[in-house]
Each structure stands twice: as C-alpha cells, then as structure tokens.
C-alpha positions, 0 to 999 in steps of 0.5 A: 666721862664713864658711861651714864655719867651726866654732864656738869652744867655751867653758866655762860658767862654771868648772863643766866644762860645755863648749858652743859659744859660741852656742846655739840656742833651740828654743822657737819650733819648737813654738809661740809665734812663729807657724806652723813648717815642721817640715822647715826646722826639723829642717834648722836643728838639723842646720845648727847642730850642723854648724857647732859649736852644741852647746847645744840649749835647750828646756823642759818647758812649751814645747808642753806637752812637744811641744818636748822630743819634737820634739827627741828624735830629733835629740838621740839621734841625736847624743848624744855632741855634744849638750848639751841644756838643759831646764827645770822649774818654769813650769807651764801648766794645762789652762785656759791659766793659768800657775803656778810649781811649785818643790815637791820632789815635783814636781821629781822628777815633772818630770825623769822626764817630761822624760827620758821625752819626750826618751828620755834617761837624763840631762839635761845642764843642767837649770834651775828655769825660774821660782823661787817664793819660797814654797819655800826654795831649800835644799828646791828646790836641794837636791832638784836636788842630790840628782838630779845624776848620777841624772838631770842633770849640771849645774844652772841657774836662770832669772830669778833676782836675784843674791842668790838665785844666791848662795844657790843656789850655796851649796847646790850649784854652779850652772853657768849662769843664763838670763835675758833680756838684750839691747840692749832688756833689761839689767835682770840687770846690776843684781845678777845678772851681778855675782854671775855674774861673781863666783862663776864662773856662766856666763850664757845670755841668752834673747831676745838679739834682743829677740824679734825687735825688734832685727833690724828686720824685725818684721811689720807684723801679728803672727799671732794665734798669735804671743804677741808680739801681747799683749806691751806692747813690741810694741803700739800707741805702744810698738812705734812708739816702740821701733822708733825706737830702732833707729837706731843698731843699723841705722847700726852695721850699714850701716857694717860691711856687717852685719845689725842682728841681728849687731850685737845679738849682737855686742854681747852676746859683747862683754859677756862680755870687758867684764864678765869672764864667760862669755856663751853667747846662745841665739838661736832661729830655725827657718831655716838661713839665719838660723842662719848670720846669727846665727853670724856675729856672733861675727866682729864685734868692736864698738868702744868707740865703738860700744858708747857708741852702743848703750849708752843704748837700753835705758833708753828702751824703752817697755813691759814685757817681759811683760803680768805681771811678777810671776814675773820676778827684777825684781819681787823686787828692791828 
C-alpha cells in the first residue's frame, strides 16, 4: 500500500459493522512480547488511524486492564472513527493462573470494568474471549444480548467451533469470530470457517503472522518476559524445524520484492475470496514502520500456484500453539 493511500473499508459479515480491511492487535503494547517503547506504540496508533485502520483490538486481561487504559485516550480522542473491540471471559488470577468465566453476573461486571477503563459508554464489538462449556450459551450469549445498546453494539466470539458459533448465532446475531489463523495455524478451517461463511459472520484472525515466526525475523534468544519462550513452537528442535518450513514464503517474497510478513498476510486476505467470507486480520505491532509494511500486504494478490506452494506448511508445523490447549476450540472438536 503506497504511503498516504487509505485502507478499503469492509463489512464484518452481514451485521452492519464497517471496519478497515486490516485491524491492529494492541495486546503487545502492554505485555507478552518484551519491553515496549510507549511513544512508538502511540505513534503506531496514530499512523494506523491515518491510513484507514479503524478496528483496534484489546481485552480486559491484557496487562490485567492496563491495555484498555493505555488505549483509552486514543479511543476517546477519535471516537467517531475508531471501532474498539475488547473481550471478557479469560481471567488472570492474583497468583498468575488462568481461568475462564462465562457466568452472567461476571459478564455484567466485566463490561462495566472495560467501559470504565476505556472511559466509554459503548463498546463497538464485545467478544467472549474463551468459552466455558459448563455455562450454557443460552445464559452467556443471552446476557450479552441483553446488554446490546446498553453497553455494546455488536457481539463476537473467540476460539469456538462451528457448532458453537451456530448455536450462539441462533440466540443473537454474531458479527465476528476471532481465532488464530495463519499459514502456521489452520485448525479453524475444519468447522468454524465454513460455519462463518454460511452464517455471514466475519472472521478476525489473531496472530496472523504466527506470533512473528512467519516474518522470518525471530530473535535468536527470546527475552524472559516474552511469552513465546514457553510456547512449544518456539523452543528447541520445534523452532528449528519450523524455521525450515519458511522456505516457500521467503522465495515468494523475494520473487515479488515483498517481505515474508506481507506474503503471509496476503495469503489470509486471499482466503476471503477463496472461502467467500469477510476476513480482517489484526496483526500486532508497536512500530509505525511495521504497520506500513503489514498494510502493504493488501496490494498483493497471490496466484493459485503460489497458494499451492504455501498450502502444505501448516500440516508440517511442529508443536502446539499453547503449552495447554484445553481452552481452545480444537480441544472440543472430535
């Protein structure tokens, strides 16, 4: 995307929510991927909006609320232009342990907390971050539906199966589903992507660059405060094997005069055409230069031959996405 050219705006599914064709994941501005230069992160937010990025993604658990507080001044200053997406349901306890809470009382507390930290009256897109099968969707989605227009505009789900999406959508229309989707991770193509296409629900891929692996620029040694240091795909022999899978990405990038990140994102954007649904990736970055690089992926249309070369990568990836996969949609699919 040439400098100064603004992003195409697209509709997330058929639900009326219009956003830039690529969003910005803001999680890493607060934690998980090493130290952050706050001034550079704020410059990235400004540059994104100037280029037509309108959907900014956060969650109440990122920094235990600090990411929402970090975004608050920016969102309020540009409220008419910004679509803010946040999430509830993935809970970090004081001892550092994680749990999932879909209880209706908790949902009401969670949205009040997010609204307070963001300094807003309304959240544009509110996701259930993780799904607890012990709480019926009739209760959790029903509670979210009750809060539409009272504190949120559109509903979303994250890490759900196709059947779970269908059940939730029958209770209240779902605007978007957010799941990990990239050349390294294609689990959602089994049931979720077909269901989203059928129902007219937009797909918002997180970690579309494989948490940085697909850029070809992973550091030799991850910082101690970089969560990837405990992820199976980034450690030991798995990391070495996965690095070898990047050869076709690198070759296509070189042939096109593009970066590997641009090829990986172009592959995702091509899926929107191939699978007949709206796809809005949310690559995260804290640097304006990386933002510009990522947005330029929208100018690349991969050929069928290039898609065929990239297709085998995911099935060869070594290691799981997380150390514990029990809260993922894949763990609930037979």
